[in-house]
Every structure is written in C-alpha cells, then in structure tokens.
N, C-alpha and C positions, 0 to 999 in steps of 0.2 A: 238701884239705878242701872247697874250693869245688866241685870236680868231683863229689865225693860228694854234696853238697847238691843239685846239679842232677840227678844220677842219682836221688836219693831223691825229688825233686819229680816227676820223670817217672814213677817207680813209684807214687807216691801218686795221680797223675792217672790212671794205668792202673787202679789199684785202684778209684777212684771210677767210672770208666767201666764197669768190670765190674759194680759194684753197680747202676748204671743199667740195664745190659743185662739183668741178672737180674730187676730189677723189671718191665721191659717184657715179658719172657717170661712172668713170673707173671701179669701182667694179660691177656696174650693167652690163656694157658691158662685163666684164669677165664672169659673171654668164650666160648671154645670149649666149655668145660664147660657153661655156661649154654645154649648152642645145642643141645648134645647132649641135655641134660635136656628142653628144650622139644620136640625131635623125638620123644624117647621118649614123652612125655606125649601128643603129637599122634597117634602111632601107636596108643597105648592107646585113645584116644578114637575113632579110626577103627574099631578092632576092635569097639567097643561099638555102633556104628551099625547100624541095621537095613537090610536090603537095600532099595535104592530110595531111601534117604534122600538129600536134596540135600547135596552137598558143594561147597564153594568153596575155592579156594586163592588166596593173595595173590601177585600179580605186580606188583611195583612198588607203585604207589599205588592199584591197583584189585583187586577180587575177581572171579575168573573161575570160573564153574561148571565142575566136573569130574565127569563121569559115571562114570569108571573108578576105583573105589575101590582096586583092586589095583595099578593103575599108579601112583597117587598114593602108596600105601604103599611100593612099590618105590623110587620117586623119593626119598622121605624116608629110607629105609634106606640108599640109596646115598650120600645127603648125609651121613648119620650116620657111615658108614664112612670117607668122606673126611675128616670132622672128627676122627675118632678117630686116623687116620693122622697128621694134622697135630699132634694133641695129643701123640702119641708122639714125633714129631720135635722138638717144642718141649721135651719132657721130657728128651730126650737132650742138646739144646743147653744146657738149664738145668744139667744134671748136669756137663757139661764146664766151663761157666762157673763153677759153684760150686767145682769142683776147682781151677781156675786162681786163683780168688779166695782160696781157703784157702792155696794155695801162696804167693801173693804176700803175703798177710797174715803168714805165717810168716817170709818173707824180710824184710819191712819191720820186723817186730818184732825179729828178730835184728840187723838193721843199726842200728836205733835204740839197742838195748842196747849194741852195739859202740861207737857214737859216744859214748854216755854214759860208757863205761868209760875 
C-alpha cells in the first residue's frame, strides 16, 4: 500500500509538471502570435507608403533609417515565416503534452478509484 502511495505521488507530480509545461507553451504561442500579428500589420503599413517615404527600423534601442523598402519587407516576411515554423513546433509539442496529460489523468483516476474500492 505504501509503495502504491509513493507511485501515486510520483504520478501526481508528473501530472502537475505536464500542466506547467502546457501553460508555458501556451504563453510562448501567445507571444509568437502577437509578434506575427505585429509583423503583418507592419508589412501592411509598408505597402501603404509612397515611394521615397522615409522608413526607419528598430535595432536594439535605436532607430536606423532604411532606404530599401523591399529589403525590409523581405526581412519582415522571413522573420514571420520563422515565427510561424516555431509556432507549428510549439503546437505539436502542446498536442503531445496534452495527450500525455489526458492519459495520465485517466490513469490517476482509475488508480484512485481502485484504492477507494
């Protein structure tokens, strides 16, 4: 009986760790989503600019003039693509963790019901 309790405690700890990992991934996905949205809006605004308009981009804590609108647009689109790949990877990780979480939840529920019986 004592061994079962230690095993259950280990599974409960694993269950809680999975919950935390799922929450961290959800937060990362949200942040990346926000970055993708910001890039999309920036590209839209770039498209609206007239030829010869002054464009600045942020590099660290300073703004630097950028004379090549198309280069900047490509740079933003490349960054967006990279973020979307990262988002897909995180979604796959989240799916795997959720499946593990659900399986462990079923296992814990069954074990607790068995202990009560």
